[in-house]
N, C-alpha and C positions, 0 to 999 in steps of 0.2 A: 419091222425096223428097216431103215435105209441101209443098204450095203455099200461098201467101199467109201465109208465116211472119210472126208478129208480132215486132217488134223492141223492144229496150230499150237505152237509152243508158247504158253503164257508165263513161263517161269524166267525170272531174272531179266525182265523186260522194262524198258522205259516207254511209257505210253502217253500219247496225247489224248487228253480227256475230251469227251463230247462237249462242245460249247456252242450255244446259240449264236448264229451268224458268223462265228469265227472258223468253225470246222469245215470250211469249203476247200475245194481242191488246191488252190495255191498255198493256203496256210498249212494244209496237211502235207503237201510235198516239201515245203520249206522245213517243217518240223522233222520230217523223215530224213532229209538231207543233212540236218544238223545232228541226227543221231537217234531220233525216236524209232523204236523197233516196231511199234504198232500205233496206228492213228485212227481215231474214231471220227466219224462224221458228226455234225450237229444232229440233234434229234430230228428225225423225219417222220411225220405223221402218216400212218398207214393209208388213210383215204386219199391223201395228196399223192402218194406214190402210185396208188391204183388208178389214178386219172392219167398217168403218164404212158408214153410209148417209148420203148427202147430204140435208140438210133445210134448208128455208128457215125462219128464225125471224122471223116478221113482227113480233113484239113487241119484240125487241131490234134488229131490222134487220140480222141477221147471216145468214151461211151456216154451218151447223154440220155437221161430220162426226162422227156419233154411233156409238159402239160399241153395237150393239143388245143385246149380251149383258149389259151392266151399266149402260148409260146414260151412260157416260163420254164427254165431248166431247173427242175426240182433237185436233181442229183447228177453230178458230172464226176467221172473217174477216168483213170487212164492205166496203161499197162505198168507204169513205174511203181504204182502203189498196190497193184493187184494182190500181192501176197501179204500186205500189211493193213489194208483198210477194213475197218469194222463198221458196218452200217448200224447206227443206233436207231431203233424204231420206237415211236410212241404209238401204243395200241391198247385197246381194251377188248379186242376180239381175236380169238384164236384163229378163226376162219380168215379174217382179213390179214392177220399176221402171216399166215402160211401163203396166202396169195402173193403178198409182197416178197416173202422169202423166195418163192419160186421165180418171181420176176427178176430178182437181182443175184441169185446164188452163184451164177457163173461169172459175176463181175466183182464180187467182194470176197474177202477172206473169211468173214464170219458175220453173224447177226447178233446184236445185243438188244435186249429189251430194257427200256428205261423204267425203272421202278423207284427212282430217287427224286424226280423233279417235284418240288412242292408248289409250283406255280398254279394259280387258280384255273387257267385254261386246261392244264393237264388233269388236275384233280376233278374238275366238273365233268370231264369226259371219261372219267374212270381210268385214266392213264397215270403214268408216273407213280408217285408215292401212294396214290389211291389203291394201286394193286397190292400193296403190302397189307392193306386192311381188307382185301378181298382175296385171301390166299388161294381159294379154290380156282378162281379165274386166272390168277397168276400162274398157278401150276398147270392149268389146262393150256394156257398159251405156250409155256415152255415145253410141255410134253408134245404138243402138236408140232412144234417146230423141230424138236429133237427127232421125232419119229418121221417127219416129212422132208427134211432137208439133208443134203450131203455135206454141208459146211457146219463148223462148230456154232453152238448157240450159247450165249452167256447172258447175264443180266447185271445191272448196276442198281444197288440199293442204298438207302440210308438206314441207320441203326434205330432201333426202338430205345426208349429210355431204359427198358428192362432188357438187359443183355441176354438173359435166358430165352426170352421170346424171340430175339433176333437169331440166336443159335438154333433154336428149334425149327424156325422157318427155313433158314438156309440149308439145314440138313435135308429137309424135304426137297428143296430145289436140287441139291446135289444128287439125291437118289433118282431124280428124273433123268439125269444123264447130261446136264450142262457141263461145259468144258472149263469154265472159270467163273468167278464172281467178283465184281468190283464193289468195294464197301466204302461209301463216303462216311467218314467218322463224325457225322453230326445227325441230330434228330430232325424231324420234320419242321419243328419250330425254330431251329437254330440256323444262323446265317454265317457268312464268312468272318464276321467280326468276333464270333464265338470260337473258343478254343476247340480244336479238333480232338476227338477222343481216341488217340492212338492206342490206348490200353484196351479199349473195347474192340477195335479192329484186330488187335492181337488175339483176343479171346476167340473171335470168330475164326481166325486162321488156325488156331490150335485145335479147333474142333472139326476141321474139314480136311479131306484128302486132296480135293481139287485145288488148283492155284487160287489164291486170294490176292486181289489187287487193291492196294491202299490208295485212297483218294481223300482230298480235303486238306492237304498240308501246305498249300501255297504260301500261307503267312509265314511259314518256317523255311521256305525254300527260296534262297537268294542266289545260290550257286549250284553247280553240278554236284558237288560233294554233299550238299544239303539233301538232295534227293535220296541218297543212300542212307543218310542219318534217319530220315523219315521212314524209310523201308525197314531199317533195323529196329527203330522204336515200335513200329507196327507189327513186326514179325511176319511180314507177308512175302509172297513170292516175287511180286513186282510192284511198281508205283505208277499211278496215273496222275499226270500233272495237268492242271487246268490254268488258273490265272497266272501263275509264274511263267508258263509257256506263252500265254496270251500277251504278256508284257514284253517278252523277248524269247522267241523260240530257240535261240542258241543256248538256252539253259540245258538242252539235251546234249550239248557238245562237251566233251571231256576237256575242260580248261576254262579260262575266263570267258565271260560273256562277250559276244561280238559288239562293237559299237552300234548303237541303235540305228544310225543313218545307214550303215552297211546292211543291216537286217531289213530295213524298210525298202531299200533299193532292190534287194533280192526278192522280196515279196511283190514289189511292183513289176519286176521283170516276169515273174510267174503269172501275175494277173494279166499282163499284156499277152503273154504267150498262150494262155488258156482262156482268153476272152472273158475274164471274170467281170461280173457286174460292177460298175463303178461305185454304186452305193455300198456294196459289200466290201469292196477294197477300201473305201474310205473308212468304213466302220472298223475294219481290222487295224488300219494305221492309227485311228483314234485311240484304240485300246493300247497300242504301243506307246503313243506319245504321252498319254495321261496328262500330267500337269504341264507338259511342254506345249499343250494346246493354247496356253495363255501367253506364249511368247509371240513376237511379231510374225515370225514364220508360221507358228502354229495357227494364228488367227487368219493368216492368208490361206493356209491349207483348209480351214473350216469353211471358207467361202467357195471352195472348189465345187463344181457341179459335174465335171466330166473326168474321166480317167486321164485324158490328156493334160488337163489343168493340174491334177495331182502330180503326174509324172514330171511336168515342167519344174515343179519345186525341187525335185530331186534329180534334175538334169537328165531325165529320161524321156522328155516330151517328143523329141524327134524319133527316137526308137519306137515309142508308142505309136505314133502316126504312121511310120513306115511299115510297121508290122501289121497294123490293122488294115492298111491299104493293100498289103500283100494278101492277106486273108480274103479281103473283099474281091480282089481281082481274080482270085481262085474260086470265087463263087460262094463264099461263106456269108450266110445271113447273120452278120455280126451283131452283138449287143452294144456296139459302139453308140455313143450319144449323138454323133453326127455321122451321116452316111453320105459319101460322095456319089451323087446320082449318075453322072456320065460314066464313071468307072464301073458301073454295074448295069450296063445295057443288056447283058446276057440275062435273059429271064428264065425262070423255071418256077414250078408250082410252089417251091419252098420259100421264094423270095417275098418279102412284104410288098403289098400292092403299091406302097409309096414309091418304090423304085420305078414303077411302070408309068407314072404320070409324066406327061410331056408339057413343057411350057411353050409359049409362043416362039416361033422361029427367030424373031428379031430381038430376043433377049440376049444381052451381053453377059456371058457367064465366065466366071473365073474359079480356079481351083483354090479358093481362099476360105479359111475357116475363122470364125470368131471365137476368141477365148477371153472370157470375162476377166481373168486374172491379169491380163496384159494392160488393163486400164484402171489406174488408181483414182483418177479424177473423172467424174461423170462428164465433164466438159470435153474430154478426149474420146468419149465413146463415138463410134462411127456415125450414129444417128445424130448426135449432138453436133459433130463437125459439119455434116451435110446440111443440117437445118441452119446453122449459123452462116454457112456459105450462101445458102439461098436468100437469107434475110439481107446479108451485106450487099448482094448483087441484085436485089429487087426481082428475084425470080420466084415463080410459084413454089409453094412448099411441096416437098416430095410426097408422093402417094404410094402407100405400101399395100400390096395385095398378097395375101398368104393362103396357101393350100395346106390342108391337113390330111394325113392318111396314116393309119396304123400307129397313131400316137406320135407321129413325126411331123415336122413343119418345114416348109420352104417358102420363101418370100421373093417376090419381084417388086423392086422399087422403080417407080417411073419418075424421072427428073430430067428436065431440059429436053423433052420429047424423045427420050431414050429410056430403055428398060434395062435393069441390071439385076443379077441374081448370083448368089454363091451356088456352087455345085453341091453344097452340103445340105442334107436334111438334118434339122436340129430337133432337140427334144422339147423345145417350147417356142412359142410364137415370138417372144421378145428376142431370143437369140437369133432366130431366123431373120427377123427384121434387121438386126445389127449386122448379120452376115451380108445381106443384100446391100446395105448402106456402105459396108466396107469395100465391096467390089466397086460401087459407084465412086467413092472418094479416091480409090486407087486409080481408076481410069481417068478421073478428073485431075490427077496429079496433086491431090491435097494430102497425100501420104506417100512416103518413099517406099518403093517396092523392096529395096534392099533391107529396110527395117522389118518388113513383114517376113521376108525370107529368113532373116536372122532369128526372129521370134518363133519361126516354125509355122506361121499362119498361112504361108504359101508353100505348098508341097510340090517338090520338083519331080 
């Protein structure tokens, strides 16, 4: 047995449940700041974590587990959540699970094994709820981790239709030495629209000495007080909140829910500060907006493709751009969708090769970024304006030349025997061409520089 095992108190806790694509660092931190005592990551698959290398990110103040094959950050954490974050693992192998546990045990508070996910991907791989039908393997995984790690080990399950079968299995898990167990009060076939079986969770709790965490009550949880009503009905030590937290993480705060706009702004600030993936940030905001996506502002939000564009809607665009430039000037290989080339002349082996490409010396370059949300009419797009100007003045049509590297693009447009380019590497060719055209029409006086500064397209 491992000596000097670290402990974690699972009693009387409010817990953020593991949720796919939601349980990333910004959302976990936001939930924690609103009052969540424990925060779970989204389910992370063992083999994906085993492809990563642990790296200290001094610029962001994080620990990153990076897939070296493509640069993907599989898991990012920081000191603020060190005593609260539980890494939930998807696994069907005790050996792989232990390898992952050893990889992360100094950076997380506990490890949880997902035995409740009913999705086809997990089940076909022998993970998730498939483990409940393969009790010997489930017990082997738990025992291997309990015996091999210094941090607490837990699991999250769904109930069987036969409550006695559920109780029998969880007693075996308890005997192995796990620290707590989360029980989603639905069967494998049931979904959120089905009523949660709080009475069956209660029966599990009555038969175990370790803490039992109730999960599945989001349909009943509209306020902070509702969390405790669900806890009382389930007879458990603690409550794990999923969708109700996803909709508004201030549910963990003792008092009324915070206005959604305020919550979204806080999430965006954290996403900026911890360089979160724009697509992940967008997904989390979508989960909060729900039916508000159909409003004019919601539809504008859905068109956003970069973090800057999203932040512009909530009046955080300038902060976003300034913060990202700050990180880049300090040498961070940011996951920003546009990368300012000249501001990143300092090269090191960790920087994308895209930053090292040089264009012709005679190219007129400006620190100007193209943001699609600034243009409601396609006739106002920089390429459209430049093309119309060429036609009106009987000049040759602009010629665009684009380079691609590391999935980023930068374009030079040649017009009137001169060449123009934005300093920014864009995430697609279309945006790169628009950025080059924007520099051109700015230099030709076809657009007011003050307008671009006000929009945040020109960074000072």
